[in-house]
C-alpha positions, -999 to +999 in steps of 0.1 A: -366+798+081-352+763+088-369+763+122-402+772+106-397+744+081-388+719+108-419+728+128-440+728+096-425+695+085-435+679+118-472+687+110-474+662+081-495+633+095-473+606+080-441+626+077-428+645+046-443+632+013-408+630-002-379+608+010-343+617+000-313+595+004-278+601-009-244+585-016-210+603-020-199+592-055-169+615-060-144+634-039-117+657-051-095+673-025-081+707-035-056+730-018-081+747+005-114+731-004-129+699-019-155+690-045-180+664-035-203+646-059-235+631-046-261+608-061-295+617-046-324+592-046-357+611-044-391+593-039-426+607-038-440+585-010-476+596-015-505+585-036-509+619-053-487+636-079-464+665-069-454+693-092-427+720-090-407+698-065-376+717-053-349+707-029-325+734-015-295+722+004-294+741+037-259+757+043-243+743+074-208+757+078-182+746+077-193+718+054-218+736+032-213+774+029-237+779+000-272+769-009-275+744-038-309+738-054-322+708-072-354+713-093-371+680-099-403+693-114-431+667-115-431+635-094-458+609-100-472+590-071-445+566-057-420+578-084-383+574-076-357+595-093-320+597-092-303+630-096-267+642-092-254+672-072-219+686-070-209+709-042-177+727-032-169+723+005-147+753+016-126+733+041-104+702+038-123+672+054-116+636+049-139+615+026-152+593+054-166+623+073-181+638+041-196+605+032-212+600+066-227+634+069-265+638+066-278+665+042-305+689+053-330+702+027-356+729+026-382+714+002-413+725-015-439+713-040-473+722-054-500+696-047-528+685-070-550+714-056-524+740-065-513+746-029-476+751-022-462+731+007-428+737+023-411+714+048-377+701+059-363+668+049-330+651+059-312+628+036-291+601+051-261+583+036-272+551+018-308+562+017-316+552+053-350+562+065 
């Protein structure tokens, strides 16, 4: 599915309509795992509204073993929104590595014509494009 999304995402003329950036805001090391808190900045880069916007974190072992989903709902044109996400990472890894790791998302939305679009988007630490 990810390969199909990556190929499909490449077909957007100007790239994906949504930009996602993130920062690690919390880090709690446990005995065999850790909990990471992320602040996500999501932006509708387009001139049209998007509804039913969903981001699903793509599991990439060993860092992310389970899918986490963020439902954003409606995003107005050029709207920016901050959301928070907490994930459990099933291995012990230092904060610097977790903080520097890009996050890969399977994303979808419904456009103004009611069509569902799916694509891949990568969020980079600090919101870099």
